[in-house]
VEXFI-794329 format. One record per residue (C-alpha): x, y, z; residue number from 0; residue in three letters. Coordinates in steps of 0.05 Angstrom, whole numbers, plus 5000, padded with zeros to 4 digits. Example, Ala and Ser with C-alpha at 12.3 -4.5 7.8 and 13.67 -1.06 7.14 Angstrom:
SITE      X      Y      Z    nr   rest
SITE   5246   4910   5156     0    ALA
SITE   5273   4979   5143     1    SER
REM end
This chain:
SITE      X      Y      Z    nr   rest
SITE   6723   7022   6108     0    MET
SITE   6734   6948   6085     1    SER
SITE   6680   6913   6048     2    VAL
SITE   6667   6869   6109     3    LYS
SITE   6659   6928   6157     4    LYS
SITE   6607   6958   6106     5    ASP
SITE   6569   6897   6101     6    LYS
SITE   6562   6892   6177     7    ILE
SITE   6542   6961   6184     8    LYS
SITE   6489   6954   6127     9    VAL
SITE   6464   6890   6161    10    LYS
SITE   6457   6926   6227    11    ASN
SITE   6419   6983   6195    12    ARG
SITE   6372   6933   6161    13    ILE
SITE   6362   6896   6229    14    ASN
SITE   6348   6960   6268    15    ASN
SITE   6298   6989   6212    16    LYS
SITE   6263   6918   6212    17    ALA
SITE   6255   6916   6287    18    SER
SITE   6239   6991   6288    19    GLY
SITE   6294   7000   6340    20    LEU
SITE   6332   7054   6311    21    GLY
SITE   6378   7098   6356    22    PRO
SITE   6321   7150   6361    23    LYS
SITE   6270   7092   6380    24    ARG
SITE   6318   7068   6434    25    VAL
SITE   6329   7136   6465    26    ASP
SITE   6253   7143   6465    27    SER
SITE   6243   7078   6501    28    ILE
SITE   6295   7093   6553    29    ARG
SITE   6259   7162   6565    30    LEU
SITE   6197   7122   6581    31    ASN
SITE   6236   7078   6628    32    ILE
SITE   6262   7141   6664    33    ASP
SITE   6191   7165   6669    34    ARG
SITE   6169   7097   6699    35    ILE
SITE   6226   7104   6748    36    ASP
SITE   6206   7171   6773    37    ASN
SITE   6135   7146   6783    38    ARG
SITE   6157   7088   6822    39    ILE
SITE   6201   7131   6864    40    HIS
SITE   6143   7180   6876    41    LYS
SITE   6097   7120   6895    42    LEU
SITE   6151   7096   6945    43    LEU
SITE   6154   7166   6977    44    ILE
SITE   6077   7168   6978    45    ASP
SITE   6075   7099   7010    46    ARG
SITE   6122   7126   7065    47    ALA
SITE   6074   7182   7080    48    SER
SITE   6018   7133   7090    49    LEU
SITE   6059   7088   7133    50    VAL
SITE   6076   7146   7178    51    LEU
SITE   6000   7163   7185    52    LYS
SITE   5987   7092   7205    53    VAL
SITE   6045   7091   7254    54    PHE
SITE   6019   7153   7287    55    GLU
SITE   5949   7134   7288    56    ALA
SITE   5969   7066   7322    57    LYS
SITE   6011   7099   7370    58    LYS
SITE   5952   7145   7396    59    SER
SITE   5910   7083   7411    60    VAL
SITE   5963   7039   7439    61    ASN
SITE   5994   7082   7492    62    ASN
SITE   6054   7095   7446    63    GLY
SITE   6069   7021   7438    64    LYS
SITE   6074   6997   7367    65    LEU
SITE   6110   6936   7342    66    GLU
SITE   6160   6948   7290    67    LEU
SITE   6158   6880   7257    68    TYR
SITE   6092   6851   7232    69    ARG
SITE   6109   6786   7195    70    PRO
SITE   6038   6767   7180    71    ASP
SITE   6023   6833   7150    72    ARG
SITE   6085   6834   7108    73    GLU
SITE   6069   6762   7084    74    TYR
SITE   5996   6784   7069    75    SER
SITE   6021   6842   7029    76    VAL
SITE   6073   6801   6988    77    LEU
SITE   6027   6744   6975    78    SER
SITE   5979   6792   6944    79    ARG
SITE   6035   6822   6899    80    ILE
SITE   6057   6753   6877    81    VAL
SITE   5989   6730   6862    82    SER
SITE   5976   6788   6814    83    ARG
SITE   6047   6786   6783    84    HIS
SITE   6049   6777   6707    85    LYS
SITE   6107   6781   6655    86    GLY
SITE   6178   6759   6653    87    LEU
SITE   6206   6799   6715    88    PHE
SITE   6225   6742   6760    89    PRO
SITE   6184   6731   6823    90    ILE
SITE   6244   6722   6867    91    LYS
SITE   6264   6796   6848    92    ALA
SITE   6197   6816   6869    93    ILE
SITE   6205   6782   6936    94    VAL
SITE   6274   6811   6944    95    ALA
SITE   6250   6882   6926    96    SER
SITE   6191   6883   6975    97    TRP
SITE   6235   6854   7028    98    SER
SITE   6279   6915   7022    99    GLU
SITE   6218   6962   7021   100    PHE
SITE   6194   6930   7086   101    PHE
SITE   6259   6943   7115   102    SER
SITE   6260   7015   7094   103    GLY
SITE   6190   7028   7120   104    TYR
SITE   6205   6996   7184   105    ARG
SITE   6265   7036   7195   106    SER
SITE   6221   7100   7188   107    MET
SITE   6189   7079   7254   108    GLN
SITE   6248   7055   7292   109    GLY
SITE   6308   7004   7290   110    LYS
SITE   6292   6933   7287   111    LEU
SITE   6344   6886   7323   112    ASN
SITE   6355   6814   7299   113    ILE
SITE   6391   6759   7333   114    SER
SITE   6411   6699   7297   115    TYR
SITE   6460   6644   7284   116    LEU
SITE   6524   6662   7247   117    ASN
SITE   6517   6605   7200   118    SER
SITE   6450   6632   7179   119    ASP
SITE   6473   6706   7167   120    GLU
SITE   6459   6710   7090   121    MET
SITE   6390   6681   7096   122    LEU
SITE   6370   6728   7154   123    VAL
SITE   6400   6791   7120   124    ARG
SITE   6363   6777   7055   125    ASN
SITE   6296   6769   7095   126    HIS
SITE   6301   6834   7139   127    PHE
SITE   6341   6882   7091   128    GLY
SITE   6389   6933   7094   129    MET
SITE   6360   6977   7149   130    CYS
SITE   6360   6926   7207   131    ALA
SITE   6410   6918   7263   132    ASN
SITE   6443   6849   7265   133    TYR
SITE   6478   6811   7318   134    VAL
SITE   6502   6740   7307   135    GLY
SITE   6519   6686   7356   136    PHE
SITE   6548   6612   7353   137    ASP
SITE   6491   6582   7391   138    SER
SITE   6413   6586   7398   139    CYS
SITE   6423   6600   7470   140    ASP
SITE   6463   6663   7452   141    GLY
SITE   6407   6689   7404   142    ALA
SITE   6351   6673   7453   143    ILE
SITE   6390   6707   7508   144    GLY
SITE   6393   6769   7468   145    SER
SITE   6318   6768   7458   146    LEU
SITE   6311   6758   7538   147    LEU
SITE   6355   6815   7553   148    LYS
SITE   6321   6862   7504   149    LYS
SITE   6377   6868   7464   150    LYS
SITE   6345   6842   7401   151    SER
SITE   6270   6845   7378   152    ASP
SITE   6269   6780   7339   153    VAL
SITE   6310   6717   7339   154    ALA
SITE   6319   6675   7277   155    ALA
SITE   6334   6601   7294   156    LEU
SITE   6335   6542   7251   157    PRO
SITE   6276   6499   7243   158    PHE
SITE   6275   6444   7298   159    PRO
SITE   6304   6379   7285   160    ASN
SITE   6344   6326   7329   161    LYS
SITE   6403   6375   7337   162    LYS
SITE   6362   6437   7346   163    ASN
SITE   6325   6428   7410   164    LYS
SITE   6320   6506   7426   165    TRP
SITE   6243   6503   7427   166    PHE
SITE   6243   6456   7489   167    LEU
SITE   6260   6523   7529   168    ARG
SITE   6195   6559   7503   169    LEU
SITE   6148   6527   7552   170    PRO
SITE   6187   6555   7614   171    GLU
SITE   6202   6623   7581   172    LEU
SITE   6131   6632   7568   173    LYS
SITE   6138   6704   7542   174    THR
SITE   6174   6684   7479   175    ILE
SITE   6132   6655   7419   176    LYS
SITE   6145   6636   7348   177    ILE
SITE   6115   6694   7305   178    ILE
SITE   6138   6681   7235   179    GLY
SITE   6188   6646   7190   180    ALA
SITE   6241   6654   7136   181    VAL
SITE   6242   6653   7078   182    PRO
SITE   6175   6682   7052   183    PHE
SITE   6163   6626   7001   184    ASN
SITE   6138   6573   7051   185    ILE
SITE   6113   6515   7008   186    THR
SITE   6146   6465   7056   187    ASP
SITE   6184   6472   7123   188    PHE
SITE   6217   6538   7133   189    PRO
SITE   6289   6546   7142   190    ASP
SITE   6283   6593   7204   191    LEU
SITE   6233   6606   7253   192    LEU
SITE   6228   6676   7280   193    LEU
SITE   6218   6686   7357   194    LEU
SITE   6192   6747   7394   195    SER
SITE   6157   6773   7457   196    LYS
SITE   6101   6802   7411   197    GLN
SITE   6037   6773   7394   198    ASN
SITE   6019   6752   7322   199    ARG
SITE   5951   6758   7283   200    GLU
SITE   5940   6686   7256   201    HIS
SITE   5924   6705   7186   202    PRO
SITE   5889   6656   7138   203    VAL
SITE   5919   6603   7129   204    PRO
SITE   5971   6594   7186   205    SER
SITE   6016   6537   7214   206    VAL
SITE   6016   6532   7287   207    VAL
SITE   6068   6495   7321   208    LEU
SITE   6044   6451   7384   209    ILE
SITE   6087   6415   7438   210    LEU
SITE   6050   6355   7463   211    ILE
SITE   6070   6322   7527   212    LYS
SITE   6058   6248   7533   213    THR
SITE   6084   6187   7572   214    LYS
SITE   6140   6154   7544   215    LYS
SITE   6106   6087   7533   216    ASN
SITE   6054   6119   7493   217    TYR
SITE   6096   6158   7444   218    PHE
SITE   6076   6120   7384   219    SER
SITE   6004   6115   7402   220    GLN
SITE   6001   6191   7414   221    THR
SITE   6038   6205   7348   222    SER
SITE   5987   6159   7309   223    ASN
SITE   5931   6197   7342   224    TYR
SITE   5959   6263   7323   225    LEU
SITE   5969   6241   7248   226    ASN
SITE   5898   6216   7248   227    ASP
SITE   5873   6285   7268   228    ASN
SITE   5910   6326   7218   229    GLY
SITE   5971   6341   7257   230    PHE
SITE   6043   6337   7228   231    VAL
SITE   6090   6302   7274   232    VAL
SITE   6160   6332   7270   233    HIS
SITE   6201   6306   7323   234    GLN
SITE   6200   6265   7389   235    GLY
SITE   6243   6282   7451   236    TYR
SITE   6256   6247   7515   237    LYS
SITE   6230   6293   7573   238    LEU
SITE   6250   6247   7630   239    ASP
SITE   6248   6173   7651   240    GLU
SITE   6170   6173   7644   241    TYR
SITE   6152   6228   7596   242    ASN
SITE   6165   6253   7525   243    SER
SITE   6151   6314   7484   244    TYR
SITE   6127   6311   7411   245    ILE
SITE   6134   6372   7367   246    LEU
SITE   6076   6378   7319   247    SER
SITE   6042   6429   7274   248    SER
SITE   5976   6440   7239   249    ILE
SITE   5943   6483   7192   250    HIS
SITE   5890   6534   7221   251    VAL
SITE   5847   6588   7193   252    LYS
SITE   5829   6623   7256   253    SER
SITE   5842   6632   7331   254    GLU
SITE   5778   6590   7340   255    GLU
SITE   5806   6534   7296   256    ASN
SITE   5868   6533   7342   257    ILE
SITE   5824   6529   7405   258    ARG
SITE   5785   6470   7377   259    LYS
SITE   5846   6432   7358   260    LYS
SITE   5876   6441   7427   261    ILE
SITE   5813   6418   7459   262    ASN
SITE   5813   6357   7415   263    THR
SITE   5877   6338   7440   264    ILE
SITE   5862   6353   7514   265    LYS
SITE   5796   6319   7513   266    ASN
SITE   5812   6255   7476   267    THR
SITE   5798   6186   7508   268    LYS
SITE   5835   6146   7459   269    LYS
SITE   5903   6152   7495   270    ILE
SITE   5877   6136   7565   271    GLY
SITE   5902   6200   7601   272    PHE
SITE   5901   6272   7586   273    PRO
SITE   5952   6301   7538   274    LEU
SITE   5983   6367   7554   275    LEU
SITE   5988   6414   7493   276    ALA
SITE   6032   6479   7489   277    ILE
SITE   6021   6526   7434   278    VAL
SITE   6093   6554   7414   279    LEU
SITE   6067   6602   7363   280    GLY
SITE   6066   6598   7285   281    GLY
SITE   6075   6629   7220   282    TYR
SITE   6036   6649   7155   283    ALA
SITE   6030   6595   7102   284    PHE
SITE   6018   6593   7027   285    SER
SITE   6019   6542   6971   286    LYS
SITE   6037   6597   6923   287    LYS
SITE   6110   6593   6908   288    ASP
SITE   6144   6660   6917   289    MET
SITE   6213   6641   6889   290    ASN
SITE   6200   6622   6819   291    ASN
SITE   6248   6649   6762   292    ASP
REM end
């Protein structure tokens, strides 16, 4: 053995001894990791048993009908996990892991079918996980059509802007509402909104999107009124020669809070005529960043 290799070997032995991480010590640590892996696996199995119990119990009181996807419940679980998280393990890895857990537990109860725009495929798949069924479309109308024909349970569409006006169809469709958002880490406007025929639970806190119908000549006055009363004005759209729509949102804490805000809009006397307010749905909201490194 050369002198150089001998020195390296001695140096490594000294470093291992100093750090207490000799070969036997490393093997012992790895054995503990294996034990933890086994415990994690057992807990996942135990959780699955409890999920099935909840599933059966809810079926018995809902005439066999049960929503596979509960975005508010999932958001609540993940928010609690993130809030108690400590250590070096990345939060974004926690979010990704629980997204797959949710996907797996949903699949035990049935297949969740998702329609989306092809350009958003990666974002949608990361959110709903490996155990969902996916069908992509080139247009928002295609994804909504899939929902209307009951070929999908949830449609994931881009957050509205001047180009994405799909939400203007919701008042006429009536049965379809916004029930959630993608991604989980909503500290600003989400990338995608989730549509479904199911209802949502309005957890605390929540963002509710409301479409306001006003007269075209009163657009600025109506927008200012909304801003003064805690609403966020997103976009304005010409409805016809005389009327316009304003897409707005507001943070709420309960169903009662939503009703009060709607009544504030309907009963205002500052505009000069009654405003029409249409609730499009909403999504859970938290100021806690779920995507930290």
